[in-house]
N, C-alpha and C positions, 0 to 999 in steps of 0.2 A: 874770327881767325880760327879758333880751335875747331868750329865745325868743319871748315874748309881743310884742316890738315889731315894727309892720310893717317897719321899716326892715331888719331882718334875715331877714324872710319867706324861706324857702326855702335859708339859710345854716345851715351846721354849726355848733352850738354847742358849745366845749369849756370845760368847768370844770377850771381849774387853781388851788387855793388856794395861798397864798404860806406859806412856814414860818417858823420861827425857828432859831436856831442851839442846836441842841439839846445840844452840847458846853459851851456856854457858859450858857445858862439851864437850871439845873438846882437840885433842893433843896439849900438849906443846912441845917444842923442850926438848928432854931428858935431854942433858947436861945442859941446862940451869935449867930445874927442880930440878936435882941432885944439882947443884951449890946453888939453893935456899933454900933446904932442909939441905945442908950441907953434901952430900954424895959423897963417893970417885968415880968418873967417870968410874974406871976401874972395878968395883964390879958387878956381876949378881944381880939385886935387887928382892927378891921373898917378895911380899906384902901380909900381912894379916890383916884382921879386927877382932881384938881381943874383945871377950864379955864372961860375966861370963854363959851364956846359955848354957848347955851340948850339946844342939841340934846344935848349931853352930860349933861343932867337932873340937875343940882346942887340944884333946888328939889326934886325927887323923892327925891333921897338925904336932905335935911335932915327931909322930911317922914317919911321912913321911919325914920329914926333916933330922931327923937322919940317915935315909936311904942314904941321898946326904952328910953324913958327910967327905966323900972322896973327896968332892969338897968344902970343908968348906972355903979355902982361897980364892977361887973366888966369894962365895956368900955372900950377905948381907940381913938380914932380917929386913923387915920395916914394922912397925904395926902402925895402928890406931887403937884407944879405950882405954878403962880405965883398962883393965885387963892387967897384966903384963906377959912377957915371963917367963918362968922358968929357974931356974940357968943351967939347962941341956943344953938347947938351948943355954944360953948366953957363957957357957963355949965352946960349939962348934962352934958357928958362932959369927961373928960381927953382930951386931945388933944396930937397930936405932928405938926407942919407941915413936910417935910422940905424944901419948896420944889422950884425945878425943879432936877431932878439931871442931870448932864451926863456923869456916870462910870458905865456900864452895870453895874460890880461893884457899886456903891451901889445902884442900881435892883434887882439881883437880891437883895441882901440884905434890901431892903425888902420884897421880894415875900415872901420866906421868913420874915421875922418876923411875918406877917399871918396870921391864921387863914381869914379870908375876904375876897375882893375883892369889892367891889360896884360893878357899871358899869349904871347907869340909863339908858343912851343911848335918846332916842326916835326916833333915825335914825343907822344905823351901817352898815359894810361888815363887813370880818372883823377886828375890832380887835386890833391887836398886843398892846396890853396885856393883853388877856384870854388870848391865845396865850403870851404871857410868864409870867403868873402860873401858868396852869395847868403850864408846862413846870417852874416852881419848886415846883409840889406844893401849890398854893394854890387851893382852887376858889373858882368865881366865882358871885355871884349877880347877874343880869340881867335886862333885860327882854327878852321874845321879841320880838327885832326883827331887820332885816336880815340878815347873816351869821351872828349869833351863834347860831341853833339849829343851824347847820353844825358849831358847835364843842362846844355844851353838850348832853348828853343829860340830861333832867330826872330830877333825883333820882339820876343814875348818877355823874357827874361834876361835877354842880354844880346849880343851879336856876334856872329859867327863870320868871321873874314875868310875869304878865298885863300886858302892854305899857299904860303909862301909871298903873299902879295901885301907889301908894306902900305901902297896906296889905299886898299879896301880896309886895312886896319887902322889907318887915320880916318877915313870915312867914318867908321864905326866909331870912333873916339869923339871925332867932331859932331857927330848926330846927337850923342846920348849927351855931352856938354852943352849943346846947343838947344836942347829940349827939356826943360826942368820937370814938366807935366810926364813926358815918357820916361825919364830917368826916375821918377818916383814911382810910376807903375812897374817898370822893370826891377825896381829893388823892393817893391811888395810881392811882387810875382817870384823872386829869386827866393825869398824866405821861405814862402808857402812851398816852393818846388823841393827845398830842403826837407821841410817838414813832412811833406806827402811821399818823398822817395828815398831820402839819404840821411835817416839817421840811425844812430848807434842800435837803437832799440829795433828798427825795422831790420837792419842787418842781422843781429842775433835771432830774431824770429824767424827769418827765411832759414837760416843754418839749421833751426830746431826742427822747423817743418821737413828739412831735406833729412836729417838724421832719422826723424820719426819714420816717414816714409820709406827710406832706405831699410830701416830695422823691421818693419811690417813687412816689406817684401820679402825679407831675408827668412822671416819667421814663416811665412807663407811657403816659401820654396820648400823649407826644413819639413815643414809638416806633409807636403806632398811626397816626400821621398821616403816618408816612413812606411 
């Protein structure tokens, strides 16, 4: 978008994605994580970050989950965040609302306990929650928007649903929950994607390389002007 803006016409555009602490955000044993949170180990856990911001797509999440009501006996909805789930979802599914968590270790446990992380944002940049979930080995089902496709390779390390289509969102959730081998493959690939592209050390190194290059170019320009 920066390269398309007339404000930056003729400028060099450098893309440096931010990263996560790969030493901290890593997979925990799923059964251990479920036990820590108090979740039944036989449930398929769908995780969602609640928010009062309509751009985060709560209504789309609810519509998608209700399309999975035929599997309600198998599914547990796990949430973090201040917003509460609707009574409609609570009547249809077993739910566990963790509220707003301030301890990163508890957040890591929640990611690791989930089978699938769902993020139906209608607008977003490069969401930290998706990076963190992937680092913990939990693949994400998201709308194809903003910086999300920079992280998710469709059907390789997650599922990119058609933007604004709860039906396709539900299709992705159903696909991953219904195929344990595919889910595990995507989980492993999610972890390797973070290690290869989205760590804090990679982010810092890219900035250092940019600063050094710009400094060298500045010094060379000054030398030519002498």
